C-alpha positions as CSV (number, residue, x, y, z in Angstrom):
1,M,-72.7,-60.6,-20.8
2,R,-72.5,-63.7,-18.4
3,H,-69.4,-65.1,-20.7
4,L,-67.5,-61.8,-20.4
5,L,-67.9,-61.8,-16.6
6,L,-66.9,-65.3,-16.5
7,L,-63.7,-64.5,-18.5
8,T,-63.0,-61.6,-16.8
9,A,-63.0,-63.6,-13.3
10,L,-60.7,-66.3,-15.1
11,L,-58.1,-63.6,-16.2
12,A,-58.1,-62.2,-12.9
13,L,-57.5,-65.8,-11.3
14,S,-54.5,-65.9,-13.6
15,A,-53.1,-62.6,-12.2
16,C,-53.3,-63.4,-8.6
17,T,-50.5,-65.9,-8.1
18,S,-47.7,-63.8,-8.5
19,I,-45.1,-63.6,-5.8
20,P,-43.8,-60.4,-4.2
21,E,-40.7,-59.5,-5.0
22,Q,-39.8,-58.3,-1.5
23,I,-39.9,-61.6,0.0
24,E,-38.1,-63.7,-3.0
25,G,-34.8,-65.0,-2.6
26,T,-33.1,-67.9,-1.0
27,Y,-33.2,-68.4,2.8
28,P,-31.7,-71.1,4.8
29,E,-34.0,-74.2,6.2
30,I,-34.3,-72.7,9.8
31,S,-37.7,-74.2,11.7
32,P,-39.4,-71.8,14.2
33,A,-39.4,-75.1,16.4
34,R,-35.5,-75.6,16.3
35,V,-34.1,-72.1,16.8
36,E,-31.1,-72.0,19.1
37,P,-28.6,-69.3,19.9
38,S,-26.2,-70.7,17.2
39,V,-28.8,-69.3,14.6
40,F,-29.2,-65.8,16.4
41,G,-28.6,-63.3,13.6
42,S,-29.8,-65.9,10.6
43,N,-32.2,-64.3,7.8
44,V,-35.2,-66.2,7.3
45,R,-38.5,-66.3,5.6
46,W,-41.3,-67.7,7.7
47,G,-45.2,-67.7,7.0
48,G,-48.3,-68.7,9.0
49,V,-51.7,-67.7,10.6
50,I,-51.9,-64.7,12.8
51,V,-53.1,-65.8,16.5
52,G,-52.5,-62.4,18.5
53,S,-50.5,-59.0,18.5
54,T,-49.3,-56.6,20.9
55,A,-48.3,-53.0,20.4
56,N,-46.4,-50.3,22.1
57,D,-45.0,-46.8,21.3
58,S,-42.0,-48.0,19.1
59,Q,-43.1,-51.3,17.6
60,S,-45.9,-53.9,16.8
61,C,-45.5,-57.5,17.1
62,L,-47.8,-60.4,16.1
63,E,-47.7,-64.1,17.3
64,V,-47.8,-66.3,14.1
65,L,-48.9,-70.1,14.0
66,S,-46.2,-71.0,11.4
67,H,-47.1,-73.1,8.2
68,E,-45.0,-74.2,5.2
69,L,-44.9,-72.0,2.2
70,D,-46.5,-72.9,-1.1
71,K,-44.9,-72.3,-4.4
72,Y,-46.2,-68.7,-4.3
73,L,-44.6,-68.3,-0.9
74,R,-48.1,-68.1,1.0
75,P,-48.7,-70.3,3.9
76,K,-50.4,-73.5,3.1
77,Q,-53.7,-74.5,5.0
78,E,-52.7,-77.6,6.9
79,D,-53.2,-78.8,10.4
80,S,-49.3,-79.6,10.8
81,T,-46.8,-76.5,12.1
82,A,-43.7,-75.9,12.8
83,G,-44.2,-74.0,16.0
84,R,-44.9,-70.7,16.9
85,F,-43.0,-67.3,16.6
86,I,-43.1,-63.5,17.0
87,A,-42.7,-61.1,14.4
88,C,-41.8,-57.5,15.4
89,Q,-41.2,-54.3,13.2
90,P,-41.3,-50.5,14.2
91,G,-44.4,-48.6,14.2
92,F,-48.2,-49.7,14.5
93,L,-49.9,-52.5,12.8
94,D,-53.6,-52.1,13.4
95,P,-54.9,-55.2,14.8
96,M,-58.3,-54.8,12.8
97,V,-56.3,-55.0,9.8
98,F,-53.9,-57.5,10.7
99,S,-56.2,-59.7,12.8
100,T,-56.5,-63.1,14.0
101,G,-56.9,-65.8,11.2
102,R,-55.3,-63.9,8.7
103,E,-52.0,-65.3,6.5
104,I,-48.8,-63.6,6.5
105,T,-45.5,-64.1,5.2
106,V,-42.4,-62.2,6.5
107,T,-38.5,-61.9,6.0
108,G,-36.5,-60.9,8.9
109,T,-33.6,-61.6,11.2
110,I,-33.9,-64.0,14.2
111,E,-33.0,-61.8,17.3
112,K,-33.7,-64.4,20.4
113,V,-36.0,-66.5,21.9
114,E,-38.3,-65.3,24.3
115,V,-40.3,-67.7,27.0
116,R,-44.1,-66.9,27.3
117,K,-46.9,-68.6,28.9
118,L,-49.4,-70.7,26.4
119,E,-51.7,-71.6,28.6
120,D,-49.9,-73.5,31.2
121,F,-46.7,-74.2,29.1
122,D,-43.8,-72.3,29.2
123,Y,-43.5,-71.8,25.3
124,R,-40.1,-70.8,23.4
125,Y,-41.2,-67.9,21.0
126,P,-38.3,-67.1,18.3
127,V,-38.5,-63.4,18.0
128,L,-38.0,-62.1,14.3
129,A,-37.2,-58.5,13.5
130,V,-39.1,-57.8,10.1
131,D,-37.7,-56.6,7.2
132,D,-40.5,-57.3,4.9
133,L,-44.2,-58.5,5.8
134,V,-47.0,-59.7,3.4
135,L,-50.6,-59.6,4.6
136,W,-52.2,-61.8,2.2
137,Q,-55.6,-61.4,1.0
138,K,-58.5,-63.7,2.3
139,R,-59.3,-67.0,0.5
140,K,-62.0,-67.1,-2.0
141,V,-64.2,-69.8,-3.4
142,V,-66.0,-69.4,-6.6
143,M,-67.7,-72.0,-8.9
144,R,-65.8,-73.8,-11.8
145,Y,-68.2,-74.6,-14.7
146,R,-67.2,-77.7,-16.9
147,G,-69.1,-78.4,-20.3
148,V,-68.9,-75.3,-22.0
149,G,-65.9,-75.5,-24.0
150,G,-63.5,-75.5,-20.8
151,P,-63.4,-74.0,-17.3
152,Y,-65.2,-70.9,-16.5
153,Y,-65.4,-69.3,-12.7
154,D,-68.6,-67.7,-11.5
155,P,-68.0,-64.6,-9.7
156,F,-71.6,-64.9,-8.2
157,Y,-71.2,-67.7,-6.5
158,N,-73.6,-68.4,-3.7
159,P,-72.3,-71.6,-1.6
160,W,-76.4,-72.0,-0.4
161,Y,-77.6,-72.1,-3.8
162,G,-77.4,-74.6,-6.7
163,P,-79.2,-77.5,-8.8
164,S,-81.5,-79.4,-6.3
165,W,-81.9,-83.2,-6.1
166,Y,-85.0,-82.7,-8.3
167,G,-83.0,-81.3,-11.6
168,R,-84.2,-77.7,-10.6
169,A,-82.5,-74.7,-9.2
170,G,-82.9,-74.5,-5.4
171,Y,-81.0,-74.5,-2.0
172,W,-79.1,-77.1,-0.9
173,G,-78.2,-78.7,-3.8
174,G,-75.7,-80.0,-5.9
175,Y,-73.4,-76.9,-5.2
176,W,-72.9,-78.3,-1.7
177,G,-73.1,-81.9,-1.8
178,G,-70.9,-82.3,-4.6
179,W,-70.7,-82.2,-8.4
180,G,-74.3,-81.7,-10.0
181,G,-75.5,-80.6,-13.6
182,Y,-77.7,-78.2,-15.1
183,P,-77.8,-75.9,-18.0
184,P,-77.1,-72.4,-17.1
185,F,-76.3,-71.6,-20.6
186,P,-79.2,-72.3,-23.3
187,G,-78.1,-74.4,-25.9
188,Y,-74.9,-76.0,-24.2
189,G,-76.5,-78.8,-22.6
190,P,-75.4,-80.2,-19.1
191,V,-72.6,-78.2,-17.1
192,Y,-70.8,-79.3,-14.5
193,V,-70.0,-77.4,-11.5
194,E,-67.2,-77.7,-8.5
195,P,-66.0,-75.4,-5.7
196,Q,-62.8,-74.0,-6.8
197,E,-60.5,-72.0,-4.3
198,L,-58.6,-68.8,-5.5
199,L,-55.3,-67.9,-4.4
200,P,-55.5,-64.1,-3.9
201,G,-52.8,-61.8,-3.9
202,P,-50.9,-59.9,-1.4
203,A,-53.5,-57.1,0.3
204,I,-50.7,-55.3,2.3
205,I,-46.6,-55.4,1.8
206,E,-44.8,-53.6,4.4
207,S,-41.0,-52.9,4.1
208,Q,-38.4,-51.9,6.5
209,N,-35.9,-51.4,3.8
């Protein structure tokens, strides 16, 4: 049963990395930090982490700290940024769902640059009229097992529990401190485990087309 669960989790991993067709395509390389009036009206694809939101009777706007996109068009986890931008679309985006820290990828048209206070700084925000918006699922970490014929993923991973430094299962063991070996499958000998981050797929796709 344990092997079946691990195999199911591994198969689920392979199905979580598809690209939503709504945001596929080729777009010009325009950075949010370098938007000038000459590029107003251009269609772009940007992504990043939500850092704020506003809403009124006609539309909702998300303030986004931009990040470069990976091969699945999901924002990379990195410290560098190409600046902030504002993504607006008609209707209501619930701030409890589109909350601070969530990752999004959007396509849309650059409408203008809006100056707002960012602490004591007058910050120039490019404003994007959204065509398509993908809210990505939260990232997850599982344990990957090595030494039983290939990698397996543990859907019951608890980062606080693992093999102890004394060779027994216990808290604050090899899971957290690095690789540790112990035999969870009788008869298979030592098994090595390491944390592995999954790349979940889209949670919500909003399209204006």
